[in-house]
N, C-alpha and C positions, 0 to 999 in steps of 0.2 A: 615494502613496496618500492623496490629499486628498479623495476622494469619500466622501460619507456614504452608507451603505447601511442599509436597514431590516432588521429581523430575518428577514423572509422571504427576502430576497436573501442574507443571511449564511448561512441554513440551506441554501439551494440551492448556494452555493459550497462549503460543507463537504461536502454530499452528493456533489458532483462530484469533489471532492478524494478522498473515500473510495472512490468508484468507480474513479478513476484508480489509486489505490494498490493496490486489490484486483486490478485488471487487470495492473499491473506485477508484483505478487506471483505471480500465475499464470504470467506470461510467464517470469520468472526461475526459477520452480520447474521449468517444462518445460525450460528451457535447461540447468539443472543436471542433470536426469535424462538429457537427451540427451547431455551431455558426459561424464557419469560414466565410461563404458567407455573412451573414447578420450583424454580429457584431464582427469585428476583435479584438477589445480591450477585449471583454469578452472571445473570443476564446483564446487569448493569456493568460489571467488569468487562464482559465481552463487548458491550456497546462502546465503552471507553476505548478499547483496543481497536474497534472498528473505526472510530474517529481518528485515532492515531495513524492507522494505515491509509485512511482517506486523505489525511494531510500530506503524507509522504507521496501518495499518488498524484495529488494536485501539484506539488512542488516539482516532481519529475515531469509532469505534463508541461509545466511552464518552461522547464529547461529544454525539453524536446521541441515544443511548439510555442515560442514566446507569444503572448497575447491571445492565446486560444481560449482562455477562460475569462 
């Protein structure tokens, strides 16, 4: 990472990362709900991943909009 980026590009990158994390959070939440009846252990793993992506989304929200939460 030797490229220098301006603040607008950095903001766009953070926004894309936040959107990606939010999408992964939704995907893992759906997977957890889908697996709950048939495979509780896999559902629990998916729930943990959901929480991880939720944390990333919250941190990036705070970077983008300080004090919004």
